[in-house]
A tleap script that builds the chain and sets N, CA, C and O, in Angstrom:
source leaprc.protein.ff14SB
mol = sequence {
  NMET ALA PRO LEU ALA ASP THR VAL GLU LEU
  LEU ILE SER GLU ILE VAL THR ASN ALA VAL
  ARG ALA SER ALA GLU HIE ALA ARG GLN SER
  GLN ASP PRO ARG GLN ALA ILE ARG VAL PRO
  THR VAL ARG LEU TRP LEU THR SER ASN GLY
  HIE ARG VAL LEU ILE GLN VAL TRP ASP PRO
  ASP ASP ARG VAL PRO ALA PRO GLU THR ALA
  GLY LEU ALA ALA GLU SER GLY ARG GLY LEU
  LEU LEU VAL ASP THR LEU SER SER GLN TRP
  GLY CYS ILE ALA PRO ASP ASN GLN ASP GLY
  LYS ILE VAL TRP ALA MET CYS VAL ALA ASP
  ALA GLN ASP PRO CTYR
}
set mol.1.N position { -104.950 133.457 -74.546 }
set mol.1.CA position { -104.953 132.415 -75.550 }
set mol.1.C position { -106.375 132.004 -75.945 }
set mol.1.O position { -106.583 131.480 -77.039 }
set mol.2.N position { -107.332 132.233 -75.085 }
set mol.2.CA position { -108.710 131.845 -75.383 }
set mol.2.C position { -109.220 132.451 -76.691 }
set mol.2.O position { -109.927 131.768 -77.432 }
set mol.3.N position { -108.886 133.720 -77.006 }
set mol.3.CA position { -109.366 134.282 -78.268 }
set mol.3.C position { -108.836 133.546 -79.507 }
set mol.3.O position { -109.433 133.630 -80.581 }
set mol.4.N position { -107.718 132.827 -79.358 }
set mol.4.CA position { -107.154 132.102 -80.494 }
set mol.4.C position { -107.739 130.697 -80.675 }
set mol.4.O position { -107.539 130.074 -81.718 }
set mol.5.N position { -108.453 130.202 -79.676 }
set mol.5.CA position { -108.883 128.795 -79.676 }
set mol.5.C position { -109.662 128.415 -80.931 }
set mol.5.O position { -109.354 127.400 -81.556 }
set mol.6.N position { -110.652 129.195 -81.310 }
set mol.6.CA position { -111.460 128.852 -82.487 }
set mol.6.C position { -110.627 128.883 -83.763 }
set mol.6.O position { -110.770 128.018 -84.627 }
set mol.7.N position { -109.759 129.881 -83.876 }
set mol.7.CA position { -108.908 129.996 -85.060 }
set mol.7.C position { -107.945 128.828 -85.145 }
set mol.7.O position { -107.781 128.232 -86.210 }
set mol.8.N position { -107.305 128.495 -84.029 }
set mol.8.CA position { -106.361 127.377 -84.001 }
set mol.8.C position { -107.082 126.074 -84.347 }
set mol.8.O position { -106.561 125.258 -85.107 }
set mol.9.N position { -108.260 125.881 -83.799 }
set mol.9.CA position { -109.037 124.670 -84.080 }
set mol.9.C position { -109.354 124.558 -85.570 }
set mol.9.O position { -109.221 123.479 -86.149 }
set mol.10.N position { -109.767 125.645 -86.189 }
set mol.10.CA position { -110.081 125.625 -87.617 }
set mol.10.C position { -108.828 125.365 -88.451 }
set mol.10.O position { -108.867 124.590 -89.407 }
set mol.11.N position { -107.729 126.004 -88.096 }
set mol.11.CA position { -106.481 125.794 -88.833 }
set mol.11.C position { -106.011 124.349 -88.725 }
set mol.11.O position { -105.584 123.757 -89.716 }
set mol.12.N position { -106.089 123.783 -87.525 }
set mol.12.CA position { -105.712 122.374 -87.355 }
set mol.12.C position { -106.588 121.498 -88.233 }
set mol.12.O position { -106.090 120.600 -88.913 }
set mol.13.N position { -107.878 121.751 -88.221 }
set mol.13.CA position { -108.801 120.956 -89.023 }
set mol.13.C position { -108.445 121.010 -90.507 }
set mol.13.O position { -108.422 119.977 -91.177 }
set mol.14.N position { -108.172 122.191 -91.016 }
set mol.14.CA position { -107.854 122.341 -92.440 }
set mol.14.C position { -106.528 121.681 -92.793 }
set mol.14.O position { -106.439 120.963 -93.789 }
set mol.15.N position { -105.497 121.919 -91.985 }
set mol.15.CA position { -104.168 121.378 -92.304 }
set mol.15.C position { -104.147 119.860 -92.147 }
set mol.15.O position { -103.567 119.164 -92.980 }
set mol.16.N position { -104.769 119.339 -91.093 }
set mol.16.CA position { -104.796 117.890 -90.894 }
set mol.16.C position { -105.630 117.216 -91.989 }
set mol.16.O position { -105.255 116.149 -92.473 }
set mol.17.N position { -106.740 117.816 -92.381 }
set mol.17.CA position { -107.554 117.245 -93.462 }
set mol.17.C position { -106.731 117.131 -94.742 }
set mol.17.O position { -106.758 116.096 -95.408 }
set mol.18.N position { -106.003 118.188 -95.085 }
set mol.18.CA position { -105.147 118.136 -96.276 }
set mol.18.C position { -104.082 117.049 -96.135 }
set mol.18.O position { -103.794 116.332 -97.093 }
set mol.19.N position { -103.497 116.927 -94.935 }
set mol.19.CA position { -102.449 115.929 -94.704 }
set mol.19.C position { -103.003 114.510 -94.810 }
set mol.19.O position { -102.352 113.634 -95.380 }
set mol.20.N position { -104.187 114.279 -94.272 }
set mol.20.CA position { -104.802 112.949 -94.352 }
set mol.20.C position { -105.074 112.599 -95.816 }
set mol.20.O position { -104.818 111.471 -96.239 }
set mol.21.N position { -105.579 113.534 -96.573 }
set mol.21.CA position { -105.840 113.282 -97.994 }
set mol.21.C position { -104.537 112.980 -98.742 }
set mol.21.O position { -104.476 112.048 -99.543 }
set mol.22.N position { -103.502 113.773 -98.474 }
set mol.22.CA position { -102.209 113.547 -99.137 }
set mol.22.C position { -101.620 112.208 -98.710 }
set mol.22.O position { -101.066 111.482 -99.536 }
set mol.23.N position { -101.735 111.879 -97.439 }
set mol.23.CA position { -101.204 110.616 -96.929 }
set mol.23.C position { -101.950 109.422 -97.508 }
set mol.23.O position { -101.332 108.415 -97.855 }
set mol.24.N position { -103.260 109.521 -97.616 }
set mol.24.CA position { -104.059 108.427 -98.190 }
set mol.24.C position { -103.703 108.207 -99.654 }
set mol.24.O position { -103.579 107.070 -100.108 }
set mol.25.N position { -103.537 109.306 -100.387 }
set mol.25.CA position { -103.154 109.188 -101.795 }
set mol.25.C position { -101.762 108.584 -101.912 }
set mol.25.O position { -101.524 107.737 -102.774 }
set mol.26.N position { -100.847 109.008 -101.062 }
set mol.26.CA position { -99.487 108.466 -101.056 }
set mol.26.C position { -99.511 106.969 -100.760 }
set mol.26.O position { -98.797 106.196 -101.398 }
set mol.27.N position { -100.334 106.559 -99.790 }
set mol.27.CA position { -100.445 105.138 -99.428 }
set mol.27.C position { -100.999 104.331 -100.600 }
set mol.27.O position { -100.530 103.223 -100.861 }
set mol.28.N position { -101.996 104.874 -101.312 }
set mol.28.CA position { -102.567 104.170 -102.469 }
set mol.28.C position { -101.534 104.009 -103.576 }
set mol.28.O position { -101.449 102.951 -104.200 }
set mol.29.N position { -100.750 105.056 -103.822 }
set mol.29.CA position { -99.763 105.012 -104.899 }
set mol.29.C position { -98.617 104.055 -104.594 }
set mol.29.O position { -98.058 103.455 -105.512 }
set mol.30.N position { -98.262 103.903 -103.332 }
set mol.30.CA position { -97.151 103.033 -102.980 }
set mol.30.C position { -97.613 101.660 -102.512 }
set mol.30.O position { -96.816 100.871 -102.006 }
set mol.31.N position { -98.887 101.378 -102.681 }
set mol.31.CA position { -99.477 100.116 -102.221 }
set mol.31.C position { -99.037 98.950 -103.107 }
set mol.31.O position { -99.149 99.008 -104.331 }
set mol.32.N position { -98.548 97.917 -102.482 }
set mol.32.CA position { -98.263 96.660 -103.158 }
set mol.32.C position { -99.549 95.834 -103.077 }
set mol.32.O position { -100.023 95.558 -101.975 }
set mol.33.N position { -100.120 95.435 -104.202 }
set mol.33.CA position { -101.396 94.717 -104.173 }
set mol.33.C position { -101.349 93.435 -103.337 }
set mol.33.O position { -102.394 92.930 -102.927 }
set mol.34.N position { -100.173 92.915 -103.084 }
set mol.34.CA position { -100.055 91.681 -102.302 }
set mol.34.C position { -100.031 91.942 -100.806 }
set mol.34.O position { -100.085 91.001 -100.015 }
set mol.35.N position { -99.950 93.208 -100.405 }
set mol.35.CA position { -99.872 93.542 -98.982 }
set mol.35.C position { -101.216 94.054 -98.465 }
set mol.35.O position { -102.105 94.419 -99.234 }
set mol.36.N position { -101.331 94.069 -97.155 }
set mol.36.CA position { -102.535 94.619 -96.529 }
set mol.36.C position { -102.617 96.112 -96.814 }
set mol.36.O position { -101.613 96.748 -97.134 }
set mol.37.N position { -103.801 96.659 -96.698 }
set mol.37.CA position { -104.020 98.087 -96.932 }
set mol.37.C position { -103.228 98.897 -95.916 }
set mol.37.O position { -103.286 98.630 -94.716 }
set mol.38.N position { -102.491 99.885 -96.403 }
set mol.38.CA position { -101.710 100.743 -95.520 }
set mol.38.C position { -102.597 101.852 -94.979 }
set mol.38.O position { -103.410 102.422 -95.708 }
set mol.39.N position { -102.438 102.147 -93.715 }
set mol.39.CA position { -103.219 103.192 -93.066 }
set mol.39.C position { -102.509 104.532 -93.278 }
set mol.39.O position { -101.307 104.633 -93.031 }
set mol.40.N position { -103.233 105.561 -93.730 }
set mol.40.CA position { -102.614 106.877 -93.880 }
set mol.40.C position { -102.058 107.374 -92.541 }
set mol.40.O position { -102.687 107.210 -91.496 }
set mol.41.N position { -100.885 107.974 -92.591 }
set mol.41.CA position { -100.221 108.449 -91.379 }
set mol.41.C position { -99.963 109.946 -91.459 }
set mol.41.O position { -99.464 110.445 -92.468 }
set mol.42.N position { -100.300 110.652 -90.404 }
set mol.42.CA position { -99.943 112.064 -90.258 }
set mol.42.C position { -99.454 112.274 -88.827 }
set mol.42.O position { -99.744 111.479 -87.933 }
set mol.43.N position { -98.712 113.353 -88.629 }
set mol.43.CA position { -98.247 113.716 -87.290 }
set mol.43.C position { -98.604 115.174 -87.044 }
set mol.43.O position { -98.500 116.013 -87.938 }
set mol.44.N position { -99.025 115.461 -85.822 }
set mol.44.CA position { -99.428 116.821 -85.442 }
set mol.44.C position { -98.619 117.263 -84.235 }
set mol.44.O position { -98.492 116.519 -83.262 }
set mol.45.N position { -98.071 118.473 -84.294 }
set mol.45.CA position { -97.400 119.094 -83.154 }
set mol.45.C position { -98.028 120.461 -82.915 }
set mol.45.O position { -98.240 121.224 -83.858 }
set mol.46.N position { -98.322 120.766 -81.675 }
set mol.46.CA position { -98.789 122.097 -81.267 }
set mol.46.C position { -97.803 122.637 -80.260 }
set mol.46.O position { -97.442 121.948 -79.307 }
set mol.47.N position { -97.370 123.854 -80.462 }
set mol.47.CA position { -96.431 124.501 -79.557 }
set mol.47.C position { -96.942 125.908 -79.278 }
set mol.47.O position { -97.411 126.598 -80.183 }
set mol.48.N position { -96.846 126.333 -78.012 }
set mol.48.CA position { -97.292 127.677 -77.653 }
set mol.48.C position { -96.383 128.259 -76.584 }
set mol.48.O position { -95.845 127.539 -75.743 }
set mol.49.N position { -96.220 129.573 -76.633 }
set mol.49.CA position { -95.491 130.275 -75.578 }
set mol.49.C position { -96.432 131.202 -74.797 }
set mol.49.O position { -95.975 132.088 -74.076 }
set mol.50.N position { -97.730 130.996 -74.941 }
set mol.50.CA position { -98.712 131.828 -74.264 }
set mol.50.C position { -99.122 133.048 -75.063 }
set mol.50.O position { -100.094 133.718 -74.714 }
set mol.51.N position { -98.401 133.345 -76.124 }
set mol.51.CA position { -98.704 134.482 -76.995 }
set mol.51.C position { -98.913 134.027 -78.440 }
set mol.51.O position { -99.685 134.628 -79.187 }
set mol.52.N position { -98.223 132.971 -78.815 }
set mol.52.CA position { -98.282 132.423 -80.167 }
set mol.52.C position { -98.564 130.930 -80.103 }
set mol.52.O position { -98.206 130.258 -79.136 }
set mol.53.N position { -99.204 130.426 -81.137 }
set mol.53.CA position { -99.414 128.989 -81.278 }
set mol.53.C position { -98.848 128.582 -82.633 }
set mol.53.O position { -99.198 129.157 -83.664 }
set mol.54.N position { -97.965 127.580 -82.618 }
set mol.54.CA position { -97.390 127.030 -83.841 }
set mol.54.C position { -98.014 125.664 -84.077 }
set mol.54.O position { -97.942 124.778 -83.226 }
set mol.55.N position { -98.622 125.508 -85.237 }
set mol.55.CA position { -99.225 124.248 -85.669 }
set mol.55.C position { -98.297 123.652 -86.719 }
set mol.55.O position { -97.911 124.332 -87.669 }
set mol.56.N position { -97.940 122.385 -86.549 }
set mol.56.CA position { -97.117 121.687 -87.533 }
set mol.56.C position { -97.752 120.324 -87.818 }
set mol.56.O position { -98.101 119.589 -86.894 }
set mol.57.N position { -97.898 119.997 -89.093 }
set mol.57.CA position { -98.489 118.724 -89.490 }
set mol.57.C position { -97.611 118.098 -90.572 }
set mol.57.O position { -97.346 118.700 -91.612 }
set mol.58.N position { -97.170 116.871 -90.293 }
set mol.58.CA position { -96.352 116.118 -91.241 }
set mol.58.C position { -97.207 115.085 -91.959 }
set mol.58.O position { -98.100 114.478 -91.370 }
set mol.59.N position { -96.914 114.894 -93.260 }
set mol.59.CA position { -97.474 113.773 -94.007 }
set mol.59.C position { -96.392 113.266 -94.953 }
set mol.59.O position { -95.443 113.997 -95.238 }
set mol.60.N position { -96.511 112.021 -95.455 }
set mol.60.CA position { -95.431 111.418 -96.242 }
set mol.60.C position { -95.350 111.877 -97.698 }
set mol.60.O position { -94.421 111.485 -98.405 }
set mol.61.N position { -96.280 112.681 -98.157 }
set mol.61.CA position { -96.296 113.141 -99.543 }
set mol.61.C position { -95.336 114.321 -99.695 }
set mol.61.O position { -95.412 115.284 -98.932 }
set mol.62.N position { -94.438 114.250 -100.672 }
set mol.62.CA position { -93.443 115.309 -100.872 }
set mol.62.C position { -93.986 116.537 -101.601 }
set mol.62.O position { -93.315 117.568 -101.652 }
set mol.63.N position { -95.171 116.441 -102.156 }
set mol.63.CA position { -95.702 117.568 -102.930 }
set mol.63.C position { -96.053 118.746 -102.011 }
set mol.63.O position { -96.697 118.582 -100.974 }
set mol.64.N position { -95.613 119.919 -102.423 }
set mol.64.CA position { -95.885 121.147 -101.669 }
set mol.64.C position { -97.336 121.560 -101.905 }
set mol.64.O position { -97.787 121.578 -103.050 }
set mol.65.N position { -98.076 121.893 -100.845 }
set mol.65.CA position { -99.466 122.300 -101.037 }
set mol.65.C position { -99.555 123.631 -101.775 }
set mol.65.O position { -98.733 124.526 -101.576 }
set mol.66.N position { -100.553 123.739 -102.618 }
set mol.66.CA position { -100.766 124.974 -103.370 }
set mol.66.C position { -102.248 125.328 -103.297 }
set mol.66.O position { -103.103 124.463 -103.486 }
set mol.67.N position { -102.552 126.583 -103.027 }
set mol.67.CA position { -103.962 126.997 -102.992 }
set mol.67.C position { -104.642 126.726 -104.330 }
set mol.67.O position { -104.039 126.878 -105.392 }
set mol.68.N position { -105.895 126.326 -104.258 }
set mol.68.CA position { -106.688 126.055 -105.452 }
set mol.68.C position { -107.694 127.183 -105.660 }
set mol.68.O position { -108.011 127.935 -104.739 }
set mol.69.N position { -108.181 127.279 -106.878 }
set mol.69.CA position { -109.278 128.189 -107.158 }
set mol.69.C position { -110.542 127.346 -107.171 }
set mol.69.O position { -110.775 126.572 -108.099 }
set mol.70.N position { -111.345 127.500 -106.146 }
set mol.70.CA position { -112.566 126.703 -106.017 }
set mol.70.C position { -113.751 127.488 -106.565 }
set mol.70.O position { -113.885 128.688 -106.325 }
set mol.71.N position { -114.592 126.800 -107.294 }
set mol.71.CA position { -115.810 127.419 -107.803 }
set mol.71.C position { -116.786 127.682 -106.668 }
set mol.71.O position { -116.617 127.165 -105.563 }
set mol.72.N position { -117.798 128.480 -106.940 }
set mol.72.CA position { -118.770 128.836 -105.911 }
set mol.72.C position { -119.494 127.625 -105.334 }
set mol.72.O position { -119.838 127.617 -104.152 }
set mol.73.N position { -119.726 126.613 -106.146 }
set mol.73.CA position { -120.455 125.431 -105.691 }
set mol.73.C position { -119.535 124.324 -105.180 }
set mol.73.O position { -120.020 123.287 -104.726 }
set mol.74.N position { -118.224 124.521 -105.245 }
set mol.74.CA position { -117.275 123.488 -104.830 }
set mol.74.C position { -117.373 123.230 -103.324 }
set mol.74.O position { -117.544 124.152 -102.528 }
set mol.75.N position { -117.260 121.954 -102.959 }
set mol.75.CA position { -117.330 121.569 -101.554 }
set mol.75.C position { -115.962 121.493 -100.911 }
set mol.75.O position { -115.861 121.276 -99.704 }
set mol.76.N position { -114.912 121.667 -101.686 }
set mol.76.CA position { -113.551 121.653 -101.143 }
set mol.76.C position { -112.692 122.597 -101.973 }
set mol.76.O position { -113.143 123.149 -102.976 }
set mol.77.N position { -111.445 122.773 -101.540 }
set mol.77.CA position { -110.526 123.612 -102.303 }
set mol.77.C position { -110.266 124.973 -101.701 }
set mol.77.O position { -109.561 125.789 -102.295 }
set mol.78.N position { -110.829 125.235 -100.519 }
set mol.78.CA position { -110.633 126.549 -99.888 }
set mol.78.C position { -109.764 126.485 -98.625 }
set mol.78.O position { -109.545 127.505 -97.972 }
set mol.79.N position { -109.274 125.296 -98.282 }
set mol.79.CA position { -108.544 125.113 -97.031 }
set mol.79.C position { -107.319 126.005 -96.898 }
set mol.79.O position { -107.137 126.661 -95.873 }
set mol.80.N position { -106.478 126.032 -97.928 }
set mol.80.CA position { -105.267 126.854 -97.835 }
set mol.80.C position { -105.588 128.348 -97.877 }
set mol.80.O position { -104.839 129.156 -97.330 }
set mol.81.N position { -106.674 128.711 -98.511 }
set mol.81.CA position { -107.113 130.108 -98.473 }
set mol.81.C position { -107.459 130.498 -97.038 }
set mol.81.O position { -107.104 131.583 -96.578 }
set mol.82.N position { -108.155 129.604 -96.336 }
set mol.82.CA position { -108.459 129.848 -94.912 }
set mol.82.C position { -107.188 129.918 -94.082 }
set mol.82.O position { -107.042 130.798 -93.234 }
set mol.83.N position { -106.265 128.989 -94.325 }
set mol.83.CA position { -105.005 128.986 -93.586 }
set mol.83.C position { -104.261 130.300 -93.821 }
set mol.83.O position { -103.755 130.905 -92.876 }
set mol.84.N position { -104.195 130.734 -95.061 }
set mol.84.CA position { -103.500 131.978 -95.399 }
set mol.84.C position { -104.171 133.193 -94.756 }
set mol.84.O position { -103.496 134.116 -94.299 }
set mol.85.N position { -105.491 133.184 -94.727 }
set mol.85.CA position { -106.240 134.314 -94.186 }
set mol.85.C position { -106.196 134.372 -92.661 }
set mol.85.O position { -106.069 135.455 -92.089 }
set mol.86.N position { -106.298 133.233 -92.004 }
set mol.86.CA position { -106.439 133.201 -90.547 }
set mol.86.C position { -105.127 133.129 -89.778 }
set mol.86.O position { -105.089 133.480 -88.599 }
set mol.87.N position { -104.063 132.687 -90.412 }
set mol.87.CA position { -102.780 132.604 -89.703 }
set mol.87.C position { -101.963 133.861 -89.959 }
set mol.87.O position { -102.165 134.560 -90.952 }
set mol.88.N position { -101.040 134.135 -89.047 }
set mol.88.CA position { -100.162 135.285 -89.281 }
set mol.88.C position { -99.075 134.923 -90.284 }
set mol.88.O position { -98.567 135.791 -90.993 }
set mol.89.N position { -98.717 133.631 -90.345 }
set mol.89.CA position { -97.763 133.106 -91.317 }
set mol.89.C position { -98.062 131.631 -91.501 }
set mol.89.O position { -98.628 130.993 -90.614 }
set mol.90.N position { -97.684 131.087 -92.648 }
set mol.90.CA position { -97.750 129.654 -92.845 }
set mol.90.C position { -96.749 129.284 -93.926 }
set mol.90.O position { -96.296 130.135 -94.691 }
set mol.91.N position { -96.415 128.016 -93.978 }
set mol.91.CA position { -95.475 127.563 -94.987 }
set mol.91.C position { -95.351 126.057 -94.983 }
set mol.91.O position { -96.105 125.346 -94.318 }
set mol.92.N position { -94.383 125.595 -95.739 }
set mol.92.CA position { -94.149 124.163 -95.878 }
set mol.92.C position { -92.648 123.935 -95.932 }
set mol.92.O position { -91.929 124.656 -96.623 }
set mol.93.N position { -92.179 122.938 -95.208 }
set mol.93.CA position { -90.765 122.593 -95.231 }
set mol.93.C position { -90.609 121.095 -95.452 }
set mol.93.O position { -91.484 120.306 -95.096 }
set mol.94.N position { -89.483 120.718 -96.043 }
set mol.94.CA position { -89.140 119.307 -96.211 }
set mol.94.C position { -88.102 118.975 -95.144 }
set mol.94.O position { -87.010 119.542 -95.154 }
set mol.95.N position { -88.424 118.066 -94.221 }
set mol.95.CA position { -87.466 117.722 -93.168 }
set mol.95.C position { -86.221 117.049 -93.745 }
set mol.95.O position { -86.306 116.301 -94.718 }
set mol.96.N position { -85.064 117.322 -93.137 }
set mol.96.CA position { -83.824 116.680 -93.551 }
set mol.96.C position { -83.891 115.182 -93.268 }
set mol.96.O position { -84.429 114.756 -92.246 }
set mol.97.N position { -83.348 114.400 -94.174 }
set mol.97.CA position { -83.223 112.944 -93.998 }
set mol.97.C position { -84.543 112.243 -93.716 }
set mol.97.O position { -84.571 111.239 -93.004 }
set mol.98.N position { -85.628 112.756 -94.263 }
set mol.98.CA position { -86.938 112.151 -94.020 }
set mol.98.C position { -87.831 112.445 -95.219 }
set mol.98.O position { -87.739 113.512 -95.825 }
set mol.99.N position { -88.682 111.505 -95.551 }
set mol.99.CA position { -89.656 111.726 -96.617 }
set mol.99.C position { -90.745 112.660 -96.122 }
set mol.99.O position { -90.883 112.897 -94.921 }
set mol.100.N position { -91.510 113.181 -97.054 }
set mol.100.CA position { -92.675 113.972 -96.701 }
set mol.100.C position { -92.390 115.440 -96.514 }
set mol.100.O position { -91.353 115.965 -96.917 }
set mol.101.N position { -93.356 116.080 -95.884 }
set mol.101.CA position { -93.283 117.528 -95.673 }
set mol.101.C position { -93.981 117.877 -94.366 }
set mol.101.O position { -94.769 117.097 -93.831 }
set mol.102.N position { -93.673 119.057 -93.871 }
set mol.102.CA position { -94.373 119.607 -92.708 }
set mol.102.C position { -95.002 120.918 -93.146 }
set mol.102.O position { -94.312 121.838 -93.586 }
set mol.103.N position { -96.320 120.992 -93.019 }
set mol.103.CA position { -97.036 122.241 -93.255 }
set mol.103.C position { -97.234 122.868 -91.881 }
set mol.103.O position { -97.685 122.208 -90.945 }
set mol.104.N position { -96.895 124.144 -91.774 }
set mol.104.CA position { -96.988 124.822 -90.480 }
set mol.104.C position { -97.772 126.127 -90.620 }
set mol.104.O position { -97.836 126.730 -91.692 }
set mol.105.N position { -98.355 126.533 -89.513 }
set mol.105.CA position { -99.065 127.814 -89.459 }
set mol.105.C position { -98.858 128.411 -88.072 }
set mol.105.O position { -98.818 127.690 -87.075 }
set mol.106.N position { -98.730 129.721 -88.020 }
set mol.106.CA position { -98.530 130.445 -86.770 }
set mol.106.C position { -99.739 131.341 -86.512 }
set mol.106.O position { -100.185 132.079 -87.390 }
set mol.107.N position { -100.250 131.260 -85.301 }
set mol.107.CA position { -101.316 132.162 -84.843 }
set mol.107.C position { -100.746 133.015 -83.731 }
set mol.107.O position { -100.104 132.508 -82.811 }
set mol.108.N position { -100.983 134.311 -83.818 }
set mol.108.CA position { -100.445 135.238 -82.827 }
set mol.108.C position { -101.603 135.951 -82.147 }
set mol.108.O position { -102.540 136.401 -82.807 }
set mol.109.N position { -101.536 136.051 -80.820 }
set mol.109.CA position { -102.602 136.698 -80.057 }
set mol.109.C position { -102.757 138.159 -80.426 }
set mol.109.O position { -103.877 138.665 -80.500 }
set mol.110.N position { -101.650 138.841 -80.657 }
set mol.110.CA position { -101.675 140.252 -81.052 }
set mol.110.C position { -101.200 140.318 -82.492 }
set mol.110.O position { -100.012 140.147 -82.765 }
set mol.111.N position { -102.121 140.564 -83.415 }
set mol.111.CA position { -101.795 140.530 -84.833 }
set mol.111.C position { -100.713 141.549 -85.220 }
set mol.111.O position { -100.143 141.442 -86.306 }
set mol.112.N position { -100.421 142.525 -84.369 }
set mol.112.CA position { -99.394 143.501 -84.680 }
set mol.112.C position { -97.999 142.930 -84.491 }
set mol.112.O position { -97.025 143.527 -84.948 }
set mol.113.N position { -97.881 141.780 -83.822 }
set mol.113.CA position { -96.578 141.152 -83.590 }
set mol.113.C position { -96.558 139.780 -84.250 }
set mol.113.O position { -96.785 138.777 -83.574 }
set mol.114.N position { -96.285 139.705 -85.586 }
set mol.114.CA position { -96.335 138.426 -86.276 }
set mol.114.C position { -95.160 137.514 -85.975 }
set mol.114.O position { -95.143 136.383 -86.460 }
set mol.115.N position { -94.183 137.948 -85.201 }
set mol.115.CA position { -93.027 137.108 -84.901 }
set mol.115.C position { -92.954 136.913 -83.438 }
set mol.115.O position { -92.051 136.233 -82.950 }
savepdb mol mol.pdb
quit
């Protein structure tokens, strides 16, 4: 699992960053000016069987993430490209009976076995 550590760390960073941004925007849009500022909320789950690592991150925004085309000088917009490149699989699901979405990515120790 040690060879996956750097990749998993980078994937978590990218997915959680996107979730925090989506959650903050969601909180701003649903903010009642008479109430206190709402804190953005995300949830992170890591699961491993010693061969694979599953990263799951929930945020309250229902919008499905889509890769962007970032210009050469852009400071953001490449996160999902990294997720797509570094994970063996990734996707997004809408949980039943709950708002928001879960973005997930799978890292596999042996790239020949993506499942």
